[in-house]
mmCIF file of the N, C-alpha and C atoms, coordinates in Angstrom:
data_MODEL
# 
_entry.id   MODEL 
# 
loop_
_atom_site.group_PDB 
_atom_site.id 
_atom_site.type_symbol 
_atom_site.label_atom_id 
_atom_site.label_alt_id 
_atom_site.label_comp_id 
_atom_site.label_asym_id 
_atom_site.label_entity_id 
_atom_site.label_seq_id 
_atom_site.pdbx_PDB_ins_code 
_atom_site.Cartn_x 
_atom_site.Cartn_y 
_atom_site.Cartn_z 
_atom_site.occupancy 
_atom_site.B_iso_or_equiv 
_atom_site.pdbx_formal_charge 
_atom_site.auth_seq_id 
_atom_site.auth_comp_id 
_atom_site.auth_asym_id 
_atom_site.auth_atom_id 
_atom_site.pdbx_PDB_model_num 
ATOM 1   N N  . MET A 1 1  ? -6.725  -16.070 43.651 1.00 0.00 ? 1  MET A N  1 
ATOM 2   C CA . MET A 1 1  ? -7.623  -15.409 42.748 1.00 0.00 ? 1  MET A CA 1 
ATOM 3   C C  . MET A 1 1  ? -6.870  -15.074 41.459 1.00 0.00 ? 1  MET A C  1 
ATOM 4   N N  . SER A 1 2  ? -7.433  -15.425 40.339 1.00 0.00 ? 2  SER A N  1 
ATOM 5   C CA . SER A 1 2  ? -6.770  -15.188 39.065 1.00 0.00 ? 2  SER A CA 1 
ATOM 6   C C  . SER A 1 2  ? -7.164  -13.819 38.492 1.00 0.00 ? 2  SER A C  1 
ATOM 7   N N  . TYR A 1 3  ? -6.402  -13.399 37.531 1.00 0.00 ? 3  TYR A N  1 
ATOM 8   C CA . TYR A 1 3  ? -6.620  -12.103 36.889 1.00 0.00 ? 3  TYR A CA 1 
ATOM 9   C C  . TYR A 1 3  ? -7.840  -12.172 35.982 1.00 0.00 ? 3  TYR A C  1 
ATOM 10  N N  . MET A 1 4  ? -8.716  -11.189 36.083 1.00 0.00 ? 4  MET A N  1 
ATOM 11  C CA . MET A 1 4  ? -9.884  -11.090 35.217 1.00 0.00 ? 4  MET A CA 1 
ATOM 12  C C  . MET A 1 4  ? -9.704  -9.852  34.330 1.00 0.00 ? 4  MET A C  1 
ATOM 13  N N  . ARG A 1 5  ? -9.780  -10.049 33.030 1.00 0.00 ? 5  ARG A N  1 
ATOM 14  C CA . ARG A 1 5  ? -9.651  -8.916  32.109 1.00 0.00 ? 5  ARG A CA 1 
ATOM 15  C C  . ARG A 1 5  ? -10.832 -7.975  32.257 1.00 0.00 ? 5  ARG A C  1 
ATOM 16  N N  . LYS A 1 6  ? -10.562 -6.712  32.139 1.00 0.00 ? 6  LYS A N  1 
ATOM 17  C CA . LYS A 1 6  ? -11.613 -5.702  32.227 1.00 0.00 ? 6  LYS A CA 1 
ATOM 18  C C  . LYS A 1 6  ? -12.071 -5.238  30.850 1.00 0.00 ? 6  LYS A C  1 
ATOM 19  N N  . THR A 1 7  ? -11.368 -5.689  29.816 1.00 0.00 ? 7  THR A N  1 
ATOM 20  C CA . THR A 1 7  ? -11.713 -5.303  28.451 1.00 0.00 ? 7  THR A CA 1 
ATOM 21  C C  . THR A 1 7  ? -11.755 -6.521  27.549 1.00 0.00 ? 7  THR A C  1 
ATOM 22  N N  . LYS A 1 8  ? -12.362 -6.338  26.390 1.00 0.00 ? 8  LYS A N  1 
ATOM 23  C CA . LYS A 1 8  ? -12.434 -7.376  25.369 1.00 0.00 ? 8  LYS A CA 1 
ATOM 24  C C  . LYS A 1 8  ? -12.000 -6.737  24.055 1.00 0.00 ? 8  LYS A C  1 
ATOM 25  N N  . ASP A 1 9  ? -11.202 -7.434  23.251 1.00 0.00 ? 9  ASP A N  1 
ATOM 26  C CA . ASP A 1 9  ? -10.756 -6.915  21.961 1.00 0.00 ? 9  ASP A CA 1 
ATOM 27  C C  . ASP A 1 9  ? -11.807 -7.215  20.900 1.00 0.00 ? 9  ASP A C  1 
ATOM 28  N N  . GLU A 1 10 ? -12.004 -6.244  20.017 1.00 0.00 ? 10 GLU A N  1 
ATOM 29  C CA . GLU A 1 10 ? -12.916 -6.408  18.897 1.00 0.00 ? 10 GLU A CA 1 
ATOM 30  C C  . GLU A 1 10 ? -12.227 -5.844  17.665 1.00 0.00 ? 10 GLU A C  1 
ATOM 31  N N  . TYR A 1 11 ? -12.250 -6.576  16.574 1.00 0.00 ? 11 TYR A N  1 
ATOM 32  C CA . TYR A 1 11 ? -11.601 -6.149  15.346 1.00 0.00 ? 11 TYR A CA 1 
ATOM 33  C C  . TYR A 1 11 ? -12.654 -5.662  14.362 1.00 0.00 ? 11 TYR A C  1 
ATOM 34  N N  . LEU A 1 12 ? -12.358 -4.551  13.711 1.00 0.00 ? 12 LEU A N  1 
ATOM 35  C CA . LEU A 1 12 ? -13.281 -3.908  12.790 1.00 0.00 ? 12 LEU A CA 1 
ATOM 36  C C  . LEU A 1 12 ? -12.725 -3.954  11.383 1.00 0.00 ? 12 LEU A C  1 
ATOM 37  N N  . LEU A 1 13 ? -13.593 -4.201  10.427 1.00 0.00 ? 13 LEU A N  1 
ATOM 38  C CA . LEU A 1 13 ? -13.243 -4.071  9.020  1.00 0.00 ? 13 LEU A CA 1 
ATOM 39  C C  . LEU A 1 13 ? -13.895 -2.788  8.532  1.00 0.00 ? 13 LEU A C  1 
ATOM 40  N N  . LEU A 1 14 ? -13.058 -1.846  8.099  1.00 0.00 ? 14 LEU A N  1 
ATOM 41  C CA . LEU A 1 14 ? -13.528 -0.543  7.644  1.00 0.00 ? 14 LEU A CA 1 
ATOM 42  C C  . LEU A 1 14 ? -13.380 -0.454  6.128  1.00 0.00 ? 14 LEU A C  1 
ATOM 43  N N  . ALA A 1 15 ? -14.386 0.110   5.476  1.00 0.00 ? 15 ALA A N  1 
ATOM 44  C CA . ALA A 1 15 ? -14.366 0.271   4.022  1.00 0.00 ? 15 ALA A CA 1 
ATOM 45  C C  . ALA A 1 15 ? -14.607 1.729   3.672  1.00 0.00 ? 15 ALA A C  1 
ATOM 46  N N  . ASN A 1 16 ? -13.914 2.203   2.648  1.00 0.00 ? 16 ASN A N  1 
ATOM 47  C CA . ASN A 1 16 ? -14.087 3.561   2.156  1.00 0.00 ? 16 ASN A CA 1 
ATOM 48  C C  . ASN A 1 16 ? -14.550 3.488   0.709  1.00 0.00 ? 16 ASN A C  1 
ATOM 49  N N  . TYR A 1 17 ? -15.826 3.811   0.493  1.00 0.00 ? 17 TYR A N  1 
ATOM 50  C CA . TYR A 1 17 ? -16.401 3.804   -0.845 1.00 0.00 ? 17 TYR A CA 1 
ATOM 51  C C  . TYR A 1 17 ? -16.379 5.193   -1.472 1.00 0.00 ? 17 TYR A C  1 
ATOM 52  N N  . GLY A 1 18 ? -15.588 6.100   -0.908 1.00 0.00 ? 18 GLY A N  1 
ATOM 53  C CA . GLY A 1 18 ? -15.490 7.450   -1.428 1.00 0.00 ? 18 GLY A CA 1 
ATOM 54  C C  . GLY A 1 18 ? -16.210 8.472   -0.572 1.00 0.00 ? 18 GLY A C  1 
ATOM 55  N N  . TYR A 1 19 ? -16.879 8.027   0.487  1.00 0.00 ? 19 TYR A N  1 
ATOM 56  C CA . TYR A 1 19 ? -17.641 8.937   1.349  1.00 0.00 ? 19 TYR A CA 1 
ATOM 57  C C  . TYR A 1 19 ? -17.136 8.912   2.784  1.00 0.00 ? 19 TYR A C  1 
ATOM 58  N N  . GLY A 1 20 ? -15.996 8.339   3.039  1.00 0.00 ? 20 GLY A N  1 
ATOM 59  C CA . GLY A 1 20 ? -15.456 8.226   4.388  1.00 0.00 ? 20 GLY A CA 1 
ATOM 60  C C  . GLY A 1 20 ? -15.451 6.765   4.835  1.00 0.00 ? 20 GLY A C  1 
ATOM 61  N N  . TRP A 1 21 ? -14.837 6.519   5.964  1.00 0.00 ? 21 TRP A N  1 
ATOM 62  C CA . TRP A 1 21 ? -14.693 5.154   6.460  1.00 0.00 ? 21 TRP A CA 1 
ATOM 63  C C  . TRP A 1 21 ? -15.954 4.702   7.191  1.00 0.00 ? 21 TRP A C  1 
ATOM 64  N N  . ASP A 1 22 ? -16.458 3.530   6.816  1.00 0.00 ? 22 ASP A N  1 
ATOM 65  C CA . ASP A 1 22 ? -17.632 2.927   7.449  1.00 0.00 ? 22 ASP A CA 1 
ATOM 66  C C  . ASP A 1 22 ? -17.266 1.547   7.970  1.00 0.00 ? 22 ASP A C  1 
ATOM 67  N N  . ILE A 1 23 ? -17.826 1.169   9.107  1.00 0.00 ? 23 ILE A N  1 
ATOM 68  C CA . ILE A 1 23 ? -17.637 -0.179  9.650  1.00 0.00 ? 23 ILE A CA 1 
ATOM 69  C C  . ILE A 1 23 ? -18.554 -1.123  8.877  1.00 0.00 ? 23 ILE A C  1 
ATOM 70  N N  . VAL A 1 24 ? -17.972 -2.132  8.249  1.00 0.00 ? 24 VAL A N  1 
ATOM 71  C CA . VAL A 1 24 ? -18.779 -3.083  7.489  1.00 0.00 ? 24 VAL A CA 1 
ATOM 72  C C  . VAL A 1 24 ? -18.841 -4.453  8.156  1.00 0.00 ? 24 VAL A C  1 
ATOM 73  N N  . GLU A 1 25 ? -17.917 -4.743  9.057  1.00 0.00 ? 25 GLU A N  1 
ATOM 74  C CA . GLU A 1 25 ? -17.882 -6.065  9.698  1.00 0.00 ? 25 GLU A CA 1 
ATOM 75  C C  . GLU A 1 25 ? -17.122 -5.966  11.015 1.00 0.00 ? 25 GLU A C  1 
ATOM 76  N N  . THR A 1 26 ? -17.536 -6.756  12.006 1.00 0.00 ? 26 THR A N  1 
ATOM 77  C CA . THR A 1 26 ? -16.804 -6.867  13.267 1.00 0.00 ? 26 THR A CA 1 
ATOM 78  C C  . THR A 1 26 ? -16.631 -8.339  13.603 1.00 0.00 ? 26 THR A C  1 
ATOM 79  N N  . GLU A 1 27 ? -15.488 -8.669  14.166 1.00 0.00 ? 27 GLU A N  1 
ATOM 80  C CA . GLU A 1 27 ? -15.184 -10.034 14.593 1.00 0.00 ? 27 GLU A CA 1 
ATOM 81  C C  . GLU A 1 27 ? -14.413 -9.977  15.901 1.00 0.00 ? 27 GLU A C  1 
ATOM 82  N N  . GLU A 1 28 ? -14.351 -11.097 16.595 1.00 0.00 ? 28 GLU A N  1 
ATOM 83  C CA . GLU A 1 28 ? -13.635 -11.150 17.860 1.00 0.00 ? 28 GLU A CA 1 
ATOM 84  C C  . GLU A 1 28 ? -12.206 -11.662 17.725 1.00 0.00 ? 28 GLU A C  1 
ATOM 85  N N  . SER A 1 29 ? -11.832 -12.175 16.552 1.00 0.00 ? 29 SER A N  1 
ATOM 86  C CA . SER A 1 29 ? -10.463 -12.650 16.378 1.00 0.00 ? 29 SER A CA 1 
ATOM 87  C C  . SER A 1 29 ? -9.853  -12.039 15.116 1.00 0.00 ? 29 SER A C  1 
ATOM 88  N N  . LEU A 1 30 ? -8.553  -11.843 15.157 1.00 0.00 ? 30 LEU A N  1 
ATOM 89  C CA . LEU A 1 30 ? -7.839  -11.271 14.021 1.00 0.00 ? 30 LEU A CA 1 
ATOM 90  C C  . LEU A 1 30 ? -7.890  -12.211 12.820 1.00 0.00 ? 30 LEU A C  1 
ATOM 91  N N  . LYS A 1 31 ? -7.820  -13.496 13.065 1.00 0.00 ? 31 LYS A N  1 
ATOM 92  C CA . LYS A 1 31 ? -7.876  -14.476 11.981 1.00 0.00 ? 31 LYS A CA 1 
ATOM 93  C C  . LYS A 1 31 ? -9.195  -14.373 11.206 1.00 0.00 ? 31 LYS A C  1 
ATOM 94  N N  . GLU A 1 32 ? -10.306 -14.256 11.931 1.00 0.00 ? 32 GLU A N  1 
ATOM 95  C CA . GLU A 1 32 ? -11.612 -14.166 11.276 1.00 0.00 ? 32 GLU A CA 1 
ATOM 96  C C  . GLU A 1 32 ? -11.770 -12.867 10.491 1.00 0.00 ? 32 GLU A C  1 
ATOM 97  N N  . ILE A 1 33 ? -11.291 -11.757 11.024 1.00 0.00 ? 33 ILE A N  1 
ATOM 98  C CA . ILE A 1 33 ? -11.441 -10.489 10.316 1.00 0.00 ? 33 ILE A CA 1 
ATOM 99  C C  . ILE A 1 33 ? -10.568 -10.465 9.059  1.00 0.00 ? 33 ILE A C  1 
ATOM 100 N N  . ARG A 1 34 ? -9.420  -11.138 9.089  1.00 0.00 ? 34 ARG A N  1 
ATOM 101 C CA . ARG A 1 34 ? -8.589  -11.229 7.880  1.00 0.00 ? 34 ARG A CA 1 
ATOM 102 C C  . ARG A 1 34 ? -9.281  -12.051 6.797  1.00 0.00 ? 34 ARG A C  1 
ATOM 103 N N  . ILE A 1 35 ? -9.997  -13.094 7.186  1.00 0.00 ? 35 ILE A N  1 
ATOM 104 C CA . ILE A 1 35 ? -10.774 -13.889 6.222  1.00 0.00 ? 35 ILE A CA 1 
ATOM 105 C C  . ILE A 1 35 ? -11.860 -13.026 5.603  1.00 0.00 ? 35 ILE A C  1 
ATOM 106 N N  . ARG A 1 36 ? -12.573 -12.248 6.419  1.00 0.00 ? 36 ARG A N  1 
ATOM 107 C CA . ARG A 1 36 ? -13.636 -11.364 5.910  1.00 0.00 ? 36 ARG A CA 1 
ATOM 108 C C  . ARG A 1 36 ? -13.058 -10.304 4.981  1.00 0.00 ? 36 ARG A C  1 
ATOM 109 N N  . ALA A 1 37 ? -11.880 -9.765  5.323  1.00 0.00 ? 37 ALA A N  1 
ATOM 110 C CA . ALA A 1 37 ? -11.246 -8.754  4.475  1.00 0.00 ? 37 ALA A CA 1 
ATOM 111 C C  . ALA A 1 37 ? -10.889 -9.343  3.115  1.00 0.00 ? 37 ALA A C  1 
ATOM 112 N N  . ARG A 1 38 ? -10.396 -10.572 3.110  1.00 0.00 ? 38 ARG A N  1 
ATOM 113 C CA . ARG A 1 38 ? -10.068 -11.231 1.848  1.00 0.00 ? 38 ARG A CA 1 
ATOM 114 C C  . ARG A 1 38 ? -11.323 -11.406 0.992  1.00 0.00 ? 38 ARG A C  1 
ATOM 115 N N  . GLU A 1 39 ? -12.445 -11.783 1.621  1.00 0.00 ? 39 GLU A N  1 
ATOM 116 C CA . GLU A 1 39 ? -13.708 -11.935 0.892  1.00 0.00 ? 39 GLU A CA 1 
ATOM 117 C C  . GLU A 1 39 ? -14.175 -10.598 0.313  1.00 0.00 ? 39 GLU A C  1 
ATOM 118 N N  . TYR A 1 40 ? -14.065 -9.529  1.093  1.00 0.00 ? 40 TYR A N  1 
ATOM 119 C CA . TYR A 1 40 ? -14.467 -8.209  0.603  1.00 0.00 ? 40 TYR A CA 1 
ATOM 120 C C  . TYR A 1 40 ? -13.578 -7.753  -0.541 1.00 0.00 ? 40 TYR A C  1 
ATOM 121 N N  . ARG A 1 41 ? -12.263 -8.018  -0.462 1.00 0.00 ? 41 ARG A N  1 
ATOM 122 C CA . ARG A 1 41 ? -11.345 -7.595  -1.536 1.00 0.00 ? 41 ARG A CA 1 
ATOM 123 C C  . ARG A 1 41 ? -11.661 -8.304  -2.853 1.00 0.00 ? 41 ARG A C  1 
ATOM 124 N N  . GLU A 1 42 ? -12.138 -9.549  -2.781 1.00 0.00 ? 42 GLU A N  1 
ATOM 125 C CA . GLU A 1 42 ? -12.491 -10.283 -3.994 1.00 0.00 ? 42 GLU A CA 1 
ATOM 126 C C  . GLU A 1 42 ? -13.746 -9.723  -4.649 1.00 0.00 ? 42 GLU A C  1 
ATOM 127 N N  . ASN A 1 43 ? -14.618 -9.065  -3.870 1.00 0.00 ? 43 ASN A N  1 
ATOM 128 C CA . ASN A 1 43 ? -15.930 -8.675  -4.385 1.00 0.00 ? 43 ASN A CA 1 
ATOM 129 C C  . ASN A 1 43 ? -16.168 -7.179  -4.494 1.00 0.00 ? 43 ASN A C  1 
ATOM 130 N N  . THR A 1 44 ? -15.224 -6.347  -4.077 1.00 0.00 ? 44 THR A N  1 
ATOM 131 C CA . THR A 1 44 ? -15.423 -4.906  -4.154 1.00 0.00 ? 44 THR A CA 1 
ATOM 132 C C  . THR A 1 44 ? -14.099 -4.210  -4.460 1.00 0.00 ? 44 THR A C  1 
ATOM 133 N N  . HIS A 1 45 ? -14.205 -2.965  -4.875 1.00 0.00 ? 45 HIS A N  1 
ATOM 134 C CA . HIS A 1 45 ? -13.003 -2.169  -5.173 1.00 0.00 ? 45 HIS A CA 1 
ATOM 135 C C  . HIS A 1 45 ? -12.787 -1.079  -4.137 1.00 0.00 ? 45 HIS A C  1 
ATOM 136 N N  . ALA A 1 46 ? -13.485 -1.147  -3.025 1.00 0.00 ? 46 ALA A N  1 
ATOM 137 C CA . ALA A 1 46 ? -13.334 -0.142  -1.967 1.00 0.00 ? 46 ALA A CA 1 
ATOM 138 C C  . ALA A 1 46 ? -11.999 -0.328  -1.248 1.00 0.00 ? 46 ALA A C  1 
ATOM 139 N N  . ALA A 1 47 ? -11.501 0.765   -0.694 1.00 0.00 ? 47 ALA A N  1 
ATOM 140 C CA . ALA A 1 47 ? -10.302 0.694   0.146  1.00 0.00 ? 47 ALA A CA 1 
ATOM 141 C C  . ALA A 1 47 ? -10.706 0.083   1.485  1.00 0.00 ? 47 ALA A C  1 
ATOM 142 N N  . LEU A 1 48 ? -9.927  -0.893  1.969  1.00 0.00 ? 48 LEU A N  1 
ATOM 143 C CA . LEU A 1 48 ? -10.250 -1.585  3.214  1.00 0.00 ? 48 LEU A CA 1 
ATOM 144 C C  . LEU A 1 48 ? -9.106  -1.444  4.204  1.00 0.00 ? 48 LEU A C  1 
ATOM 145 N N  . LYS A 1 49 ? -9.458  -1.425  5.487  1.00 0.00 ? 49 LYS A N  1 
ATOM 146 C CA . LYS A 1 49 ? -8.445  -1.477  6.533  1.00 0.00 ? 49 LYS A CA 1 
ATOM 147 C C  . LYS A 1 49 ? -9.035  -2.164  7.754  1.00 0.00 ? 49 LYS A C  1 
ATOM 148 N N  . ILE A 1 50 ? -8.145  -2.731  8.566  1.00 0.00 ? 50 ILE A N  1 
ATOM 149 C CA . ILE A 1 50 ? -8.539  -3.432  9.789  1.00 0.00 ? 50 ILE A CA 1 
ATOM 150 C C  . ILE A 1 50 ? -8.101  -2.586  10.979 1.00 0.00 ? 50 ILE A C  1 
ATOM 151 N N  . SER A 1 51 ? -8.991  -2.452  11.935 1.00 0.00 ? 51 SER A N  1 
ATOM 152 C CA . SER A 1 51 ? -8.716  -1.685  13.134 1.00 0.00 ? 51 SER A CA 1 
ATOM 153 C C  . SER A 1 51 ? -9.125  -2.502  14.352 1.00 0.00 ? 51 SER A C  1 
ATOM 154 N N  . LYS A 1 52 ? -8.506  -2.196  15.495 1.00 0.00 ? 52 LYS A N  1 
ATOM 155 C CA . LYS A 1 52 ? -8.836  -2.898  16.734 1.00 0.00 ? 52 LYS A CA 1 
ATOM 156 C C  . LYS A 1 52 ? -9.328  -1.902  17.758 1.00 0.00 ? 52 LYS A C  1 
ATOM 157 N N  . ARG A 1 53 ? -10.371 -2.282  18.490 1.00 0.00 ? 53 ARG A N  1 
ATOM 158 C CA . ARG A 1 53 ? -10.811 -1.456  19.600 1.00 0.00 ? 53 ARG A CA 1 
ATOM 159 C C  . ARG A 1 53 ? -11.073 -2.338  20.805 1.00 0.00 ? 53 ARG A C  1 
ATOM 160 N N  . ARG A 1 54 ? -11.019 -1.721  21.962 1.00 0.00 ? 54 ARG A N  1 
ATOM 161 C CA . ARG A 1 54 ? -11.241 -2.449  23.208 1.00 0.00 ? 54 ARG A CA 1 
ATOM 162 C C  . ARG A 1 54 ? -12.594 -2.061  23.781 1.00 0.00 ? 54 ARG A C  1 
ATOM 163 N N  . ILE A 1 55 ? -13.346 -3.067  24.202 1.00 0.00 ? 55 ILE A N  1 
ATOM 164 C CA . ILE A 1 55 ? -14.669 -2.884  24.781 1.00 0.00 ? 55 ILE A CA 1 
ATOM 165 C C  . ILE A 1 55 ? -14.567 -3.133  26.267 1.00 0.00 ? 55 ILE A C  1 
ATOM 166 N N  . ASN A 1 56 ? -15.060 -2.225  27.086 1.00 0.00 ? 56 ASN A N  1 
ATOM 167 C CA . ASN A 1 56 ? -15.071 -2.423  28.536 1.00 0.00 ? 56 ASN A CA 1 
ATOM 168 C C  . ASN A 1 56 ? -16.111 -3.465  28.899 1.00 0.00 ? 56 ASN A C  1 
ATOM 169 N N  . LEU A 1 57 ? -15.725 -4.387  29.770 1.00 0.00 ? 57 LEU A N  1 
ATOM 170 C CA . LEU A 1 57 ? -16.644 -5.384  30.268 1.00 0.00 ? 57 LEU A CA 1 
ATOM 171 C C  . LEU A 1 57 ? -17.202 -4.886  31.607 1.00 0.00 ? 57 LEU A C  1 
ATOM 172 N N  . GLN A 1 58 ? -18.475 -4.797  31.699 1.00 0.00 ? 58 GLN A N  1 
ATOM 173 C CA . GLN A 1 58 ? -19.121 -4.328  32.921 1.00 0.00 ? 58 GLN A CA 1 
ATOM 174 C C  . GLN A 1 58 ? -19.686 -5.512  33.676 1.00 0.00 ? 58 GLN A C  1 
ATOM 175 N N  . GLU A 1 59 ? -19.317 -5.655  34.928 1.00 0.00 ? 59 GLU A N  1 
ATOM 176 C CA . GLU A 1 59 ? -19.885 -6.694  35.772 1.00 0.00 ? 59 GLU A CA 1 
ATOM 177 C C  . GLU A 1 59 ? -21.188 -6.181  36.351 1.00 0.00 ? 59 GLU A C  1 
ATOM 178 N N  . GLU A 1 60 ? -22.199 -7.001  36.221 1.00 0.00 ? 60 GLU A N  1 
ATOM 179 C CA . GLU A 1 60 ? -23.506 -6.587  36.752 1.00 0.00 ? 60 GLU A CA 1 
ATOM 180 C C  . GLU A 1 60 ? -23.965 -7.529  37.826 1.00 0.00 ? 60 GLU A C  1 
# 
């Protein structure tokens, strides 16, 4: 029997337009979220950061 992960990684793109941090985009890979961050930096002056969170996978 092989190992089954109990969680899934999700990457968040957070933007601060002066009112606090808001989630503007989510992706499942770091490469994709970096591409989205580059696109946002070209089109806005908001402060951006990338964060990672883990999602529990529930077997039903």
